[in-house]
C-alpha positions as CSV (number, residue, x, y, z in Angstrom):
1,M,159.4,195.2,150.8
2,F,156.8,192.7,151.7
3,D,156.0,192.7,155.4
4,A,153.8,189.7,156.5
5,R,152.1,191.9,159.1
6,T,150.2,193.7,156.3
7,V,148.4,190.5,155.5
8,C,146.3,190.9,158.7
9,G,144.3,193.6,156.9
10,L,143.4,191.0,154.1
11,I,142.7,187.9,156.1
12,V,139.4,186.8,157.4
13,A,138.7,187.9,161.0
14,V,140.4,185.8,163.6
15,M,137.9,183.7,165.3
16,A,137.4,184.3,169.1
17,S,138.0,181.5,171.5
18,T,134.9,179.7,172.8
19,L,136.2,180.5,176.3
20,S,136.0,184.0,177.8
21,A,138.9,186.1,178.7
22,Q,137.7,186.1,182.3
23,D,138.4,182.4,182.4
24,W,142.2,183.1,182.0
25,P,144.0,183.9,185.3
26,P,147.6,184.7,184.3
27,T,150.1,183.5,186.9
28,K,153.0,185.4,188.3
29,A,156.7,184.4,187.6
30,P,159.6,185.5,189.7
31,L,160.2,188.1,187.0
32,M,157.9,189.5,184.3
33,T,158.6,191.6,181.2
34,K,156.9,194.9,180.3
35,W,155.2,193.1,177.4
36,A,153.2,190.7,179.7
37,K,150.5,193.4,180.1
38,D,149.9,193.3,176.3
39,V,149.0,189.5,176.4
40,S,145.4,188.4,176.6
41,P,143.3,185.6,175.1
42,D,142.4,187.7,172.1
43,K,145.9,189.1,171.7
44,A,148.2,186.0,171.8
45,H,150.6,186.3,168.9
46,P,148.1,187.5,166.4
47,E,150.6,188.1,163.6
48,Y,150.8,186.0,160.4
49,P,153.3,183.3,161.4
50,R,154.9,182.2,158.1
51,P,156.5,185.1,156.3
52,Q,158.3,183.0,153.7
53,L,155.1,181.4,152.2
54,V,152.1,183.8,152.5
55,R,148.5,183.3,151.6
56,Q,145.9,186.0,152.1
57,Q,143.3,184.0,154.0
58,W,144.1,182.3,157.4
59,Q,142.7,181.8,160.8
60,N,144.6,182.0,164.1
61,L,143.7,179.4,166.7
62,N,145.9,180.9,169.5
63,G,143.9,181.8,172.6
64,L,142.3,179.8,175.4
65,W,142.2,176.1,175.2
66,E,141.3,173.5,177.8
67,Y,144.2,171.4,179.2
68,A,144.8,168.4,181.4
69,I,147.9,166.7,182.7
70,R,147.5,162.9,183.0
71,P,149.7,159.8,183.4
72,K,151.1,159.2,180.0
73,D,149.4,155.8,179.4
74,E,145.9,157.0,180.3
75,A,143.3,157.5,177.7
76,Q,142.1,160.8,176.4
77,P,140.6,162.7,179.4
78,T,136.9,163.5,179.8
79,Q,137.5,166.1,182.5
80,W,139.8,169.0,182.1
81,D,142.1,170.7,184.7
82,G,141.4,174.3,183.5
83,K,142.3,176.8,180.8
84,I,145.7,177.4,179.1
85,L,146.7,180.3,176.9
86,V,148.1,179.0,173.6
87,P,150.9,179.3,172.4
88,F,152.6,179.7,175.8
89,P,154.2,176.6,177.3
90,V,152.4,175.1,180.2
91,E,155.3,175.7,182.6
92,S,155.2,179.4,181.8
93,A,153.4,182.2,183.7
94,L,151.7,183.5,180.5
95,S,150.1,180.2,179.9
96,G,148.0,180.8,183.1
97,V,149.1,177.3,184.3
98,M,152.8,177.3,185.3
99,K,153.0,173.6,186.1
100,F,155.6,171.0,185.3
101,V,154.5,168.0,183.3
102,G,157.4,165.5,183.5
103,P,158.2,162.3,181.6
104,E,155.7,160.3,183.6
105,N,152.8,162.3,182.2
106,R,151.1,163.5,179.1
107,L,149.8,167.0,178.3
108,W,146.3,167.2,176.7
109,Y,144.7,170.2,174.9
110,R,141.2,170.7,173.7
111,R,139.2,173.5,172.0
112,T,136.4,174.0,169.5
113,F,136.0,176.3,166.5
114,D,133.4,177.1,163.9
115,K,133.9,175.6,160.5
116,P,135.5,178.2,158.2
117,A,133.5,179.4,155.3
118,W,136.1,178.4,152.8
119,T,133.9,176.8,150.2
120,G,135.5,174.3,147.8
121,Q,139.0,174.4,149.3
122,R,141.0,172.1,151.4
123,I,141.8,173.2,154.9
124,L,145.3,172.8,156.4
125,L,146.0,172.9,160.1
126,H,149.4,174.2,161.0
127,F,151.5,174.0,164.3
128,G,154.5,176.3,164.5
129,A,156.2,174.0,167.1
130,V,155.1,171.6,169.7
131,D,157.6,170.0,172.1
132,W,158.0,167.0,171.5
133,Q,155.8,164.0,170.4
134,T,152.4,165.1,169.2
135,T,149.1,163.5,168.2
136,V,146.1,165.5,166.8
137,W,142.5,164.6,166.5
138,I,139.7,166.5,164.7
139,N,136.2,165.5,165.9
140,G,137.6,162.3,167.3
141,K,139.5,161.3,164.1
142,E,143.3,161.1,164.4
143,V,144.6,163.4,161.6
144,T,148.4,163.5,162.3
145,T,151.3,162.6,164.5
146,H,154.6,164.4,164.7
147,T,157.9,164.0,166.4
148,G,160.1,167.0,166.9
149,G,160.1,170.0,169.2
150,Y,161.4,172.8,166.9
151,D,160.0,172.3,163.4
152,P,156.6,173.2,162.0
153,F,154.1,170.6,160.9
154,S,150.8,170.6,159.1
155,C,147.9,168.3,158.1
156,D,144.9,168.4,155.9
157,I,141.8,168.2,158.1
158,T,139.1,168.8,155.5
159,D,137.8,165.2,155.6
160,A,137.6,165.2,159.4
161,L,135.4,168.3,159.6
162,K,131.7,167.9,160.3
163,G,129.0,169.5,158.1
164,D,128.1,172.2,160.6
165,G,128.3,173.2,164.3
166,P,131.4,173.3,166.5
167,Q,134.5,171.4,165.4
168,E,136.7,169.9,168.1
169,I,140.5,169.8,168.2
170,V,142.3,167.6,170.7
171,V,146.1,167.5,171.0
172,S,148.2,165.2,173.2
173,V,151.9,165.8,173.8
174,F,154.6,163.7,175.4
175,D,157.9,165.4,176.4
176,P,160.4,163.6,178.6
177,S,162.6,166.6,178.7
178,D,166.1,165.7,179.8
179,A,165.0,162.1,180.6
180,G,164.9,161.5,176.9
181,Y,167.3,161.4,174.0
182,Q,165.6,164.1,171.9
183,P,167.0,167.5,170.9
184,R,166.0,169.8,173.9
185,G,168.7,172.5,174.3
186,K,168.9,173.7,177.8
187,Q,165.7,172.4,179.2
188,V,165.9,170.2,182.3
189,R,163.5,168.9,184.9
190,K,165.5,170.4,187.7
191,P,166.7,173.9,186.6
192,H,170.1,175.0,187.9
193,G,173.2,176.9,186.8
194,I,173.2,177.1,183.0
195,W,170.2,174.8,182.7
196,Y,166.7,176.2,182.6
197,T,163.0,175.5,183.0
198,P,161.6,173.2,180.4
199,T,159.0,173.9,177.7
200,T,156.4,171.2,177.1
201,G,153.6,171.2,174.5
202,I,152.5,173.9,172.1
203,W,154.8,176.9,172.1
204,Q,154.3,178.5,168.7
205,T,151.2,179.6,166.8
206,V,148.4,177.2,165.9
207,W,146.5,178.3,162.7
208,M,144.5,177.2,159.6
209,E,144.4,178.2,156.0
210,P,142.5,177.2,152.9
211,V,144.3,175.9,149.8
212,P,143.0,174.7,146.4
213,M,142.9,171.0,145.5
214,T,146.3,171.5,143.9
215,Y,148.6,173.9,145.8
216,I,152.1,175.0,146.5
217,D,153.4,172.9,149.3
218,S,156.8,174.7,149.8
219,L,159.3,177.0,148.2
220,T,163.1,176.7,147.9
221,I,164.6,180.1,147.0
222,T,168.3,180.1,146.1
223,P,170.1,183.4,145.2
224,D,173.3,183.3,143.1
225,V,175.1,186.6,143.6
226,D,177.9,185.7,141.1
227,A,175.4,185.0,138.3
228,G,173.0,187.7,139.3
229,T,170.0,185.4,139.4
230,V,167.6,183.8,141.8
231,S,166.1,180.3,141.4
232,V,162.7,179.4,142.8
233,F,161.5,175.9,143.1
234,A,157.8,175.4,144.0
235,K,157.0,172.0,145.3
236,M,153.6,171.0,143.9
237,L,151.4,168.2,144.9
238,T,150.0,166.2,141.8
239,T,148.7,168.3,138.9
240,R,151.2,169.3,136.2
241,T,151.4,173.1,136.2
242,T,153.4,176.1,135.0
243,I,155.2,178.0,137.7
244,R,155.4,181.8,137.2
245,V,157.8,183.8,139.3
246,T,157.6,187.6,139.5
247,V,160.2,189.6,141.5
248,T,159.7,193.2,142.7
249,R,161.5,195.7,145.0
250,N,159.8,198.8,146.4
251,G,156.8,198.0,144.3
252,K,158.7,198.1,141.0
253,A,159.1,195.1,138.7
254,V,162.6,193.6,138.7
255,G,162.2,190.5,136.6
256,S,160.0,187.5,135.9
257,A,160.2,184.0,134.4
258,S,158.1,180.8,134.1
259,G,158.7,177.1,133.8
260,S,157.7,173.6,134.6
261,Y,156.7,172.7,138.1
262,Q,159.3,169.9,138.0
263,K,162.3,172.4,137.8
264,P,163.5,175.6,139.5
265,V,162.5,178.8,137.7
266,V,165.5,181.1,137.3
267,V,165.0,184.9,137.3
268,S,167.7,187.4,136.3
269,I,168.2,190.2,138.8
270,P,169.9,193.1,137.0
271,E,172.2,195.3,139.0
272,A,171.3,193.4,142.1
273,Q,171.4,195.2,145.4
274,L,173.2,193.0,147.8
275,W,172.0,192.2,151.3
276,S,174.4,193.0,154.2
277,P,174.2,194.2,157.9
278,E,174.7,197.7,156.6
279,N,172.2,197.5,153.8
280,P,169.6,194.7,154.4
281,V,167.9,194.9,151.0
282,L,165.1,192.4,150.5
283,Y,163.3,191.5,147.2
284,N,159.6,190.5,147.1
285,V,158.6,187.5,145.1
286,E,155.2,186.3,143.9
287,V,154.9,182.6,142.8
288,S,151.9,181.4,140.9
289,A,150.9,177.9,139.9
290,E,148.9,178.0,136.6
291,L,147.2,175.6,134.2
292,S,147.4,178.5,131.8
293,P,148.1,182.3,132.1
294,Q,144.3,182.7,132.3
295,S,143.7,180.1,134.9
296,P,146.0,180.4,137.9
297,L,145.5,177.7,140.6
298,E,146.9,179.8,143.4
299,T,149.4,182.5,144.1
300,V,151.7,182.8,147.2
301,K,154.1,185.5,148.3
302,S,157.6,185.4,149.8
303,Y,160.8,187.3,149.8
304,F,164.6,186.8,149.4
305,A,167.9,188.6,149.5
306,M,170.8,188.6,147.1
307,R,173.6,187.5,149.4
308,K,176.4,184.9,149.4
309,I,178.2,183.4,152.3
310,S,181.6,181.7,151.7
311,M,185.1,181.4,153.0
312,A,188.3,182.6,151.4
313,K,191.9,183.7,152.2
314,D,192.8,187.3,152.6
315,E,195.9,189.0,151.3
316,Q,197.9,187.6,154.3
317,G,196.8,184.1,153.5
318,L,194.4,184.0,156.5
319,W,191.0,182.4,156.2
320,R,188.1,184.8,156.5
321,L,184.3,184.5,156.5
322,M,183.1,186.2,153.3
323,L,179.8,188.0,152.7
324,N,179.2,188.8,149.0
325,N,182.8,187.9,148.3
326,K,184.2,190.4,150.8
327,P,185.7,189.6,154.3
328,V,183.4,190.5,157.2
329,F,184.4,190.0,160.8
330,Q,181.3,188.5,162.4
331,Y,180.6,189.5,166.0
332,G,177.4,188.6,167.9
333,P,175.9,187.7,171.2
334,L,175.0,184.1,172.3
335,D,171.3,184.4,172.2
336,Q,169.4,181.8,174.2
337,G,165.8,183.0,173.5
338,F,164.4,182.4,177.0
339,W,161.8,184.7,178.6
340,P,161.0,184.9,182.3
341,D,157.2,185.0,181.7
342,G,157.0,182.9,178.4
343,L,160.1,180.7,178.6
344,Y,160.5,179.5,175.0
345,T,157.8,181.8,173.8
346,A,158.3,185.6,173.7
347,P,155.3,187.5,175.2
348,T,154.6,189.4,172.0
349,D,156.1,189.9,168.5
350,E,157.3,193.3,169.6
351,A,159.2,191.6,172.5
352,L,160.7,189.1,170.0
353,K,161.9,192.0,167.7
354,Y,163.2,194.0,170.7
355,D,166.0,191.7,171.5
356,L,167.2,191.9,167.9
357,E,166.9,195.7,167.7
358,M,168.9,196.0,170.9
359,T,171.5,193.5,169.4
360,K,171.9,195.8,166.4
361,K,172.0,199.0,168.5
362,L,174.8,197.5,170.7
363,G,177.0,197.2,167.7
364,F,176.7,193.5,166.8
365,N,176.3,192.3,163.2
366,M,175.5,188.6,164.1
367,V,173.6,186.5,166.5
368,R,174.4,182.9,167.5
369,K,171.0,181.2,168.2
370,H,172.1,178.9,171.0
371,V,170.7,175.3,171.1
372,K,167.2,176.6,170.2
373,V,165.2,177.3,167.1
374,E,163.0,180.4,167.0
375,P,159.6,181.1,165.3
376,A,159.8,182.1,161.6
377,R,159.1,185.7,162.5
378,W,162.3,185.9,164.6
379,Y,164.3,185.2,161.4
380,H,162.1,187.5,159.4
381,H,163.1,190.4,161.8
382,C,166.8,189.4,161.4
383,D,166.4,189.5,157.6
384,K,164.9,193.0,157.8
385,L,167.4,194.4,160.4
386,G,170.4,192.9,158.8
387,L,171.7,190.4,161.4
388,L,173.7,187.4,160.4
389,V,172.7,184.2,162.2
390,W,174.5,181.2,163.3
391,Q,171.9,178.5,163.9
392,D,172.6,175.7,166.5
393,L,170.9,172.3,166.5
394,P,169.4,172.0,170.0
395,S,171.5,169.6,171.9
396,G,170.1,166.4,173.3
397,D,170.9,162.8,174.7
398,K,173.9,162.5,176.9
399,E,177.0,164.7,177.4
400,T,180.4,163.5,176.5
401,K,183.6,164.8,178.1
402,W,184.4,168.3,176.9
403,D,187.8,169.7,176.3
404,P,187.5,173.5,177.2
405,F,190.9,174.4,175.8
406,G,190.1,173.4,172.3
407,K,192.7,170.7,171.8
408,F,191.9,168.0,169.3
409,D,189.7,165.5,170.9
410,N,187.7,162.8,169.1
411,S,185.8,161.5,172.2
412,E,182.1,161.0,171.6
413,M,179.2,159.4,173.2
414,T,177.4,156.4,171.6
415,R,173.8,157.1,170.6
416,S,171.3,154.4,170.2
417,Q,170.1,153.8,166.7
418,E,166.8,155.3,167.7
419,S,168.4,158.4,169.1
420,S,170.7,158.8,166.0
421,D,167.8,158.4,163.5
422,N,165.8,160.9,165.5
423,L,168.6,163.5,165.5
424,N,169.1,163.2,161.8
425,R,165.4,163.5,161.1
426,E,164.9,166.5,163.4
427,W,168.0,168.3,162.1
428,K,166.8,167.9,158.5
429,A,163.4,169.2,159.4
430,I,164.9,172.2,161.1
431,I,167.1,173.0,158.1
432,D,164.1,172.6,155.8
433,S,162.0,174.9,157.8
434,L,164.7,177.7,157.9
435,K,166.4,177.3,154.5
436,N,164.9,180.4,152.8
437,F,165.9,182.9,155.5
438,P,168.9,185.0,154.1
439,C,170.1,185.8,157.6
440,I,171.3,182.3,158.4
441,V,174.9,182.0,157.3
442,M,176.1,179.0,159.4
443,W,174.7,175.7,160.7
444,V,176.1,174.5,164.0
445,P,175.2,170.8,164.6
446,F,176.9,170.4,168.0
447,N,177.9,172.5,171.0
448,E,180.9,171.5,173.1
449,G,180.4,167.8,174.1
450,W,176.6,168.0,174.4
451,G,174.9,165.0,172.8
452,K,178.0,164.7,170.5
453,A,178.1,161.6,168.3
454,N,178.7,160.9,164.6
455,T,180.2,164.4,164.3
456,V,182.0,163.9,161.0
457,A,179.0,162.2,159.3
458,V,176.5,164.8,160.6
459,T,178.8,167.7,159.6
460,K,179.4,166.3,156.1
461,W,175.7,165.6,155.5
462,T,174.9,169.2,156.6
463,K,177.4,170.6,154.1
464,Q,176.2,168.4,151.4
465,Y,172.5,169.1,152.1
466,D,173.0,172.9,152.1
467,P,176.2,173.9,150.3
468,S,175.1,177.5,150.3
469,R,176.0,178.0,153.9
470,L,179.0,177.3,156.2
471,V,179.0,174.5,158.8
472,N,180.6,174.6,162.2
473,C,181.0,171.0,163.3
474,A,181.2,171.6,167.0
475,S,181.3,175.0,168.7
476,G,183.7,174.9,171.6
477,G,186.3,172.1,171.8
478,N,185.9,168.4,171.0
479,D,187.0,169.3,167.6
480,F,187.1,167.2,164.5
481,P,189.0,168.5,161.4
482,V,185.8,168.7,159.4
483,G,183.6,171.5,158.4
484,D,184.4,175.1,157.6
485,V,185.5,176.6,160.9
486,Y,187.6,175.7,164.0
487,D,185.8,177.0,167.1
488,I,186.7,177.1,170.8
489,H,185.2,178.6,173.9
490,R,187.2,180.5,176.5
491,Y,185.9,182.3,179.5
492,P,186.3,185.1,180.3
493,G,188.8,185.4,177.4
494,P,189.1,186.6,174.8
495,F,191.6,184.1,173.4
496,M,193.3,183.6,170.0
497,P,192.7,179.9,168.9
498,R,195.1,178.1,166.7
499,L,195.0,178.6,162.9
500,W,194.2,175.7,160.6
501,P,195.4,175.3,157.0
502,D,191.9,174.6,155.6
503,R,189.4,176.2,158.1
504,A,188.6,179.6,159.5
505,T,189.3,180.2,163.2
506,V,186.5,181.6,165.4
507,L,185.9,182.2,169.1
508,G,182.5,180.6,169.6
509,E,182.0,181.9,173.1
510,F,183.8,184.3,175.5
511,G,182.9,186.9,178.0
512,G,180.2,185.9,180.5
513,L,180.7,189.1,182.5
514,G,178.1,189.0,185.3
515,L,176.3,191.7,187.2
516,P,173.1,191.0,189.2
517,L,170.8,194.0,189.5
518,E,168.4,194.0,192.5
519,G,164.7,193.7,191.4
520,H,165.7,192.3,188.0
521,T,166.9,188.8,188.9
522,W,165.1,185.4,188.8
523,Q,166.1,184.7,192.3
524,G,167.3,186.9,195.2
525,K,170.8,185.5,195.8
526,D,173.2,182.9,194.5
527,N,173.2,184.2,191.0
528,W,175.8,182.9,188.7
529,G,178.3,184.4,186.3
530,Y,181.7,183.5,184.8
531,R,183.1,186.6,186.3
532,S,181.2,188.9,188.6
533,F,181.0,192.7,189.0
534,T,179.2,195.0,191.4
535,N,178.6,198.1,189.3
536,R,177.8,199.2,185.8
537,D,181.0,201.3,185.3
538,D,183.3,198.4,186.1
539,L,181.3,196.0,183.9
540,T,181.5,198.4,181.0
541,K,185.2,199.0,181.4
542,A,185.8,195.3,181.5
543,Y,183.7,194.6,178.4
544,V,185.4,197.4,176.5
545,G,188.7,196.0,177.5
546,Q,187.7,192.5,176.2
547,L,186.9,194.0,172.8
548,A,190.2,196.0,172.8
549,A,191.9,192.7,173.4
550,L,189.9,191.1,170.6
551,R,190.9,193.6,167.9
552,P,194.5,192.5,167.5
553,M,193.5,188.9,167.3
554,I,191.5,189.7,164.1
555,G,194.8,190.8,162.5
556,K,196.3,187.5,163.5
557,G,193.5,185.5,161.8
558,L,190.4,185.4,164.1
559,A,187.4,185.4,161.7
560,A,184.5,185.8,164.2
561,A,183.6,185.9,167.9
562,V,180.5,185.3,170.1
563,Y,180.0,187.2,173.4
564,T,178.0,185.5,176.2
565,Q,175.2,186.7,176.2
566,T,172.2,188.8,175.1
567,T,170.3,188.6,178.4
568,D,170.4,187.1,181.8
569,V,168.6,183.8,181.9
570,E,167.2,182.5,185.2
571,V,170.2,181.9,187.5
572,E,172.7,183.3,185.0
573,V,173.4,187.0,185.2
574,N,175.9,187.3,182.3
575,G,173.5,189.3,180.0
576,L,174.0,192.6,178.2
577,M,170.4,193.1,179.4
578,T,168.5,191.9,182.5
579,Y,166.3,188.8,182.1
580,D,163.2,191.0,182.1
581,R,164.8,193.3,179.4
582,S,164.3,196.3,181.5
583,V,167.9,197.4,181.9
584,V,170.9,197.5,179.6
585,K,173.6,196.7,182.1
586,M,176.5,198.6,180.5
587,D,176.9,202.0,178.9
588,A,175.2,201.4,175.5
589,D,177.2,204.2,173.7
590,K,180.6,203.0,174.9
591,I,180.0,199.3,174.3
592,S,178.5,199.9,170.8
593,A,181.4,202.1,169.8
594,A,183.8,199.4,170.9
595,A,182.0,196.7,169.0
596,R,181.9,198.8,165.8
597,K,185.7,199.1,165.9
598,L,185.9,195.3,165.4
599,Y,184.7,195.8,161.7
600,L,187.5,198.3,160.9
601,P,190.8,197.0,159.5
602,A,192.9,195.3,162.2
603,P,195.1,197.8,164.2
604,K,198.8,197.8,164.3
605,V,200.1,196.8,167.7
606,T,203.6,198.1,168.7
607,T,205.4,196.7,171.7
608,L,206.7,199.4,174.1
609,V,207.5,197.2,177.0
610,P,207.7,193.5,176.2
611,T,206.2,190.7,178.2
612,S,207.9,187.4,178.8
613,E,205.9,185.5,176.2
614,K,208.9,185.0,174.0
615,D,211.9,186.4,175.7
616,A,212.1,186.3,179.5
617,Q,212.2,189.8,181.1
618,T,213.9,190.3,184.4
619,W,211.9,191.6,187.4
620,R,212.6,192.3,191.0
621,Y,210.0,190.5,193.1
622,T,208.8,189.6,196.6
623,T,206.1,187.6,198.2
624,D,206.4,189.4,201.6
625,K,204.2,192.5,201.9
626,P,206.4,195.5,201.2
627,G,206.3,199.0,202.5
628,E,203.6,201.5,201.4
629,N,205.8,203.2,198.7
630,W,206.8,199.9,197.0
631,H,205.4,201.2,193.6
632,Q,207.4,204.4,193.6
633,S,210.4,204.8,191.4
634,S,212.5,205.9,194.4
635,F,211.7,202.7,196.4
636,D,214.8,200.6,197.2
637,D,214.1,197.1,196.0
638,S,217.7,195.8,196.3
639,S,216.5,193.3,199.0
640,W,214.0,191.8,196.7
641,K,214.8,188.7,194.7
642,S,215.5,188.9,191.0
643,G,214.1,186.5,188.4
644,P,212.7,186.1,184.9
645,G,209.0,186.6,184.1
646,G,206.3,185.3,184.0
647,F,205.6,184.2,187.6
648,G,203.1,181.5,188.5
649,E,202.2,177.9,188.5
650,P,203.2,176.1,185.3
651,T,199.8,174.3,184.8
652,T,197.9,177.6,184.5
653,P,196.3,177.7,181.0
654,G,198.2,180.0,178.5
655,S,201.0,180.7,180.9
656,H,204.8,181.0,180.2
657,V,206.1,180.4,183.7
658,K,209.8,181.0,184.2
659,T,209.7,181.7,187.9
660,V,207.4,179.6,190.1
661,W,205.1,181.4,192.4
662,K,202.6,179.7,194.7
663,S,201.7,182.2,197.4
664,N,198.6,184.4,197.5
665,D,200.4,187.6,196.7
666,I,203.4,188.8,194.6
667,W,204.9,192.2,194.1
668,L,207.0,193.0,191.0
669,R,209.1,195.9,189.9
670,R,211.0,196.5,186.7
671,S,213.2,199.3,185.4
672,L,212.3,200.8,182.0
673,D,214.3,203.0,179.7
674,L,212.2,204.2,176.9
675,P,213.7,206.7,174.4
676,A,214.1,210.1,176.1
677,D,212.0,211.9,173.5
678,W,209.1,209.3,173.5
679,K,205.6,210.5,174.4
680,P,202.1,209.3,173.8
681,Q,200.8,210.2,170.3
682,T,197.4,211.9,169.7
683,G,195.0,209.4,167.9
684,R,196.7,206.3,169.3
685,E,195.7,204.0,172.1
686,Y,197.8,202.5,174.8
687,A,197.2,199.3,176.7
688,V,198.7,197.0,179.3
689,R,199.4,193.6,177.7
690,I,198.8,191.2,180.5
691,H,198.1,187.6,181.5
692,H,196.7,187.6,185.0
693,D,195.3,185.1,187.5
694,E,194.0,186.8,189.5
695,D,193.5,190.5,190.5
696,T,196.3,193.0,189.7
697,E,197.3,196.7,190.1
698,I,199.7,198.1,187.6
699,Y,201.7,201.3,188.3
700,F,203.9,203.4,185.9
701,D,206.4,205.6,187.7
702,G,204.3,205.5,190.9
703,H,201.0,206.2,189.2
704,L,198.2,203.6,189.1
705,I,197.4,203.1,185.5
706,A,195.3,200.0,185.4
707,R,193.5,197.4,187.6
708,T,192.2,194.0,186.6
709,T,190.0,191.5,188.4
710,G,189.4,187.8,187.9
711,F,191.6,185.9,185.6
712,T,192.5,185.4,181.9
713,T,193.6,182.3,180.1
714,D,195.9,184.0,177.7
715,Y,197.5,187.4,177.1
716,V,195.1,190.3,176.5
717,E,195.3,194.1,176.0
718,V,193.7,196.2,178.8
719,P,193.2,199.7,177.4
720,L,194.4,202.7,179.5
721,D,192.1,205.5,180.1
722,A,193.0,209.1,179.2
723,E,194.3,210.0,182.7
724,A,196.5,206.9,182.7
725,V,198.0,207.7,179.3
726,K,199.0,211.1,180.5
727,K,201.3,209.4,183.1
728,L,203.3,207.7,180.4
729,H,206.6,209.2,179.3
730,G,210.0,208.5,177.8
731,G,213.3,208.1,179.7
732,K,213.8,206.1,182.8
733,S,210.8,204.9,184.8
734,T,209.5,202.0,186.8
735,L,206.7,199.4,186.1
736,A,205.4,198.0,189.3
737,V,202.7,195.2,189.7
738,H,200.8,193.6,192.5
739,C,199.0,190.4,191.9
740,H,196.6,188.7,194.4
741,Q,195.5,185.1,193.9
742,T,192.9,183.1,195.9
743,G,192.7,179.7,194.2
744,G,193.1,177.5,191.1
745,G,195.8,178.4,188.7
746,Q,198.0,181.5,189.1
747,Y,200.1,183.6,186.9
748,V,201.1,187.2,186.1
749,D,203.1,188.8,183.3
750,V,202.9,192.5,182.1
751,G,204.0,194.7,179.3
752,L,202.9,197.9,177.5
753,V,201.8,198.3,173.9
754,E,200.8,201.1,171.5
755,I,197.8,200.6,169.2
756,S,197.3,202.5,166.0
757,E,194.5,202.2,163.5
758,T,195.3,200.8,160.0
759,P,193.8,203.1,157.3
760,A,191.0,201.5,155.3
761,K,191.7,200.8,151.6
762,P,189.9,203.1,149.3
């Protein structure tokens, strides 16, 4: 397939910065990645930045620029503060600056370059992304302004260039961060908790390319799996032309067609190879604009995949997310895209790709890109690796009250007309810039209650504007019955949300299991996680247990789930990897095996010992500390009270309280009478079904078979290890439980289940 990196061998040589590498003193962040050493003024993201519309000639303008931070109303500076390495944000260590700008200031950039020797052609200047309001001058002439922190923009600078000698670029940027209404994701002026260091100014590649007087401005590539075709619309500026489209795969011709520049050109793809996480097949496409076959104006290259995303009911009448007309359970990490040394900008393209390679290696088939948009090459890597992507709109403006339990809630903030118009404009620009990437299967306009307004209108517009993808109106509560999915968040979870008659049910966030590792944290102490652990083995066991609990929910109608998160980020230590990407914090083999089970047919779950979810089960219990042998079958519990489960405080989420318990500790015992000939079966799994708030110890016939820490907000299955399974037997026995609680809600209820795999259909 076509790889944009190969273009580097065909392009004109990248022009060196007019400032020397010795003028760039990289600063030191609290944490750096291993790729930081590969960054230098002559190696600052040198890769071709736009893999979906490729021309052979281009010039990279990354490297050392001059910068200045000045009060926002001051005129263009005549003196500069120093040098900055573009495209790294000014707040980042890799920029060489590492300074905050703030809403009271404006950030200025300047550099010079020699006029390219592209005779007889127009010259376009491109910015991958600049946060947020940008003005650009060439040789003192204003050539463009742009508002938006996440979408690329371009301008024709031909008429502003001088005849010879150095050419000057000056860029000014205003970014109020969280003092403004604009989409900004998790950027705040005072980072804390789940809110991080801001990015101001240029944070993606700056570059130039030559084009003919009449050129292809953009491509819209739309595959149709059912028809076995792909349509390609080349947006042309002015001249009437013929558009010729040629499709190849592995260097061999697949099909071609031509047509008017005013309409899409449709190419048949015989025996199409369908793109999927297991088989990420990509087709190359060459698009030419011609006055006649003998006089082409220009040719560009791109690629596409034959893939279809939709929604349909399965044989049980449950809504599923479909890929190529087949149900696929989608499981991915929440990916925030922050870097300790580059903030919004990965140190290198290899670093950018590494996160995705690890995501795939750890068993995921999807990524939720959380309130951030990545450079085009990130999506290109997803296309090649076979990772589905849920793409969030970066949140902005104010926060409305959020309902964490996913109940119907139509509360919204009121945006100003200016804020609303800006959101609509930026969201459309983001979709336009990403529309051709096959990996993107879902748009997510809002997260929880962050900047949430006009939800129904925005969701309906998104679906109408791009009917080829699914739309998630609001990930995590504050739900409106609109869009394709119903999405809630539950920490630590997992949790089975309610089913809807016309939407698929997904768990948009869960997990958040934290483990700080000394030498790999942003700060030495006060690190934050939804639930904390002290060692790798316990963290691995808890994560595997969460996935074991998730599997039966798939059989009940859960269509997708998102685990928090890919890496630690600043104060947060909930990552699968540390923030510097140096350590995978769990046993990679165990967690990847657990994740891959999620794509198998849902298992059959058989109750061995029922909980009190439906019918109350009678237990002996005490809140006074009992003797040492309280968990043994021979222990005399006749002095204990007798009562129905579950035990706890009725306002505890997900609880079924039938006996109120409000002290710090409770001890429970229950007599069992399984069939005398029952014994664990080879090839089957066994688990404690439990709802706990907080820590528990569970004993079977005097043997400790499971421990849990923290709390759940619903019933989950905690798998038993091989040694615990050996202790299970038929006949008479005793189930004994101790639950310790420190604050907040409290609840405990316990049962036992057998889990057997459902054979896949041939």
